[in-house]
BALOBA-1460 file (C-alpha; in Angstrom, 3 decimals):
// residues 80
<rec num="1" residu="m" x="8.978" y="31.074" z="188.099"/>
<rec num="2" residu="s" x="8.999" y="31.790" z="191.748"/>
<rec num="3" residu="w" x="11.539" y="33.904" z="193.537"/>
<rec num="4" residu="e" x="12.784" y="30.806" z="195.367"/>
<rec num="5" residu="g" x="13.972" y="29.278" z="192.079"/>
<rec num="6" residu="h" x="15.846" y="32.443" z="191.161"/>
<rec num="7" residu="l" x="17.386" y="32.667" z="194.632"/>
<rec num="8" residu="s" x="18.541" y="29.036" z="194.549"/>
<rec num="9" residu="g" x="20.059" y="29.615" z="191.098"/>
<rec num="10" residu="l" x="21.925" y="32.643" z="192.432"/>
<rec num="11" residu="l" x="23.269" y="30.745" z="195.439"/>
<rec num="12" residu="v" x="24.270" y="27.684" z="193.406"/>
<rec num="13" residu="g" x="25.976" y="29.986" z="190.901"/>
<rec num="14" residu="f" x="28.042" y="31.612" z="193.636"/>
<rec num="15" residu="v" x="28.962" y="28.226" z="195.129"/>
<rec num="16" residu="f" x="30.016" y="26.885" z="191.716"/>
<rec num="17" residu="a" x="31.983" y="30.058" z="191.004"/>
<rec num="18" residu="l" x="33.960" y="29.584" z="194.206"/>
<rec num="19" residu="a" x="34.306" y="25.807" z="193.806"/>
<rec num="20" residu="f" x="35.524" y="25.881" z="190.194"/>
<rec num="21" residu="k" x="37.553" y="29.052" z="190.490"/>
<rec num="22" residu="t" x="40.592" y="29.092" z="188.207"/>
<rec num="23" residu="s" x="43.314" y="31.617" z="187.881"/>
<rec num="24" residu="i" x="43.332" y="33.760" z="184.775"/>
<rec num="25" residu="a" x="46.243" y="32.878" z="182.525"/>
<rec num="26" residu="k" x="48.659" y="35.636" z="181.648"/>
<rec num="27" residu="p" x="48.731" y="36.438" z="177.943"/>
<rec num="28" residu="v" x="51.714" y="35.153" z="176.015"/>
<rec num="29" residu="r" x="54.311" y="37.806" z="175.287"/>
<rec num="30" residu="y" x="55.923" y="37.281" z="171.938"/>
<rec num="31" residu="d" x="59.491" y="38.258" z="171.121"/>
<rec num="32" residu="w" x="58.469" y="41.216" z="168.982"/>
<rec num="33" residu="e" x="56.540" y="42.727" z="171.895"/>
<rec num="34" residu="n" x="59.665" y="43.061" z="174.038"/>
<rec num="35" residu="d" x="61.659" y="46.282" z="174.178"/>
<rec num="36" residu="h" x="64.971" y="44.645" z="173.260"/>
<rec num="37" residu="y" x="63.611" y="43.098" z="170.036"/>
<rec num="38" residu="d" x="65.692" y="43.781" z="166.918"/>
<rec num="39" residu="d" x="63.722" y="43.125" z="163.737"/>
<rec num="40" residu="l" x="66.893" y="43.129" z="161.626"/>
<rec num="41" residu="q" x="68.021" y="39.935" z="163.351"/>
<rec num="42" residu="d" x="64.720" y="38.101" z="162.875"/>
<rec num="43" residu="p" x="65.122" y="35.319" z="160.263"/>
<rec num="44" residu="f" x="61.436" y="35.489" z="159.331"/>
<rec num="45" residu="l" x="61.463" y="39.222" z="158.652"/>
<rec num="46" residu="q" x="64.633" y="38.878" z="156.594"/>
<rec num="47" residu="q" x="62.482" y="37.171" z="153.946"/>
<rec num="48" residu="f" x="60.826" y="40.508" z="153.102"/>
<rec num="49" residu="d" x="62.162" y="43.640" z="151.423"/>
<rec num="50" residu="e" x="61.586" y="47.267" z="152.464"/>
<rec num="51" residu="e" x="58.157" y="47.406" z="150.787"/>
<rec num="52" residu="g" x="57.000" y="44.195" z="152.461"/>
<rec num="53" residu="n" x="57.324" y="42.001" z="149.362"/>
<rec num="54" residu="f" x="58.364" y="38.404" z="149.864"/>
<rec num="55" residu="i" x="61.856" y="37.488" z="148.700"/>
<rec num="56" residu="e" x="62.144" y="33.880" z="147.588"/>
<rec num="57" residu="s" x="65.252" y="32.132" z="148.751"/>
<rec num="58" residu="p" x="66.946" y="29.650" z="146.434"/>
<rec num="59" residu="k" x="65.715" y="26.126" z="146.951"/>
<rec num="60" residu="e" x="68.138" y="23.874" z="148.693"/>
<rec num="61" residu="e" x="69.006" y="20.679" z="146.882"/>
<rec num="62" residu="l" x="68.778" y="17.482" z="148.837"/>
<rec num="63" residu="h" x="71.908" y="15.376" z="148.707"/>
<rec num="64" residu="t" x="71.585" y="11.950" z="150.209"/>
<rec num="65" residu="t" x="74.623" y="9.840" z="150.844"/>
<rec num="66" residu="d" x="72.886" y="7.176" z="152.894"/>
<rec num="67" residu="s" x="73.257" y="3.921" z="150.950"/>
<rec num="68" residu="s" x="71.896" y="1.706" z="153.701"/>
<rec num="69" residu="l" x="68.402" y="1.833" z="152.227"/>
<rec num="70" residu="e" x="67.535" y="-1.312" z="150.285"/>
<rec num="71" residu="v" x="64.330" y="-1.946" z="148.395"/>
<rec num="72" residu="h" x="63.172" y="-5.496" z="147.676"/>
<rec num="73" residu="y" x="60.372" y="-6.014" z="145.193"/>
<rec num="74" residu="s" x="58.343" y="-9.197" z="145.012"/>
<rec num="75" residu="f" x="56.229" y="-9.856" z="141.953"/>
<rec num="76" residu="k" x="53.243" y="-12.143" z="141.879"/>
<rec num="77" residu="n" x="52.321" y="-14.013" z="138.737"/>
<rec num="78" residu="k" x="48.803" y="-13.541" z="137.466"/>
<rec num="79" residu="d" x="46.711" y="-16.686" z="137.589"/>
<rec num="80" residu="p" x="44.878" y="-17.352" z="134.295"/>
């Protein structure tokens, strides 16, 4: 390859870098990275004991009182 091809690639690269320039996004700071974070108040961390073992919470029973749901079945007879 000639030096002209390399030079044109360099110039086009600089032009594209300036034309398609985007700002760098700031990294997301999570709650636990802040100074005022209290891990005793975190509902997720309350699921673990002092050794880091998971503590299962009792399963909540679903109680439905909505009686507005109606189901209508239609049966088709088999043709012989």
